[in-house]
C-alpha positions, 0 to 999 in steps of 0.5 A: 547487514546494510542490505537487510536494512535497505530491504526493511526500509524498502518494504516499509516504503512499499506498505506506506505508499500503497496505503497512502495512495490507494487510501487517499484515492478511496478517501477522495472518492468517498468525499466526492460521491458521499459514500463511506466504503471507498476508503476501506476498499482503497486501504485494502487494495493498497495493502494487497498491492503492496504485499504483492509488490514486496513478494515480487521483489523479495519473495521469489528468490 
């Protein structure tokens, strides 16, 4: 039971950190370049990278 709880928090952490890091990078690129599409691209990239890392860690058993 304790291991499953730790895995859930790890998955949540991967998703949150991917969205915050890449979404933040996209946000600052949008501000710097005066555009409106890097934030969306960063959020999609962050979510995709996080799902890939989750699959590498938990899905290949």
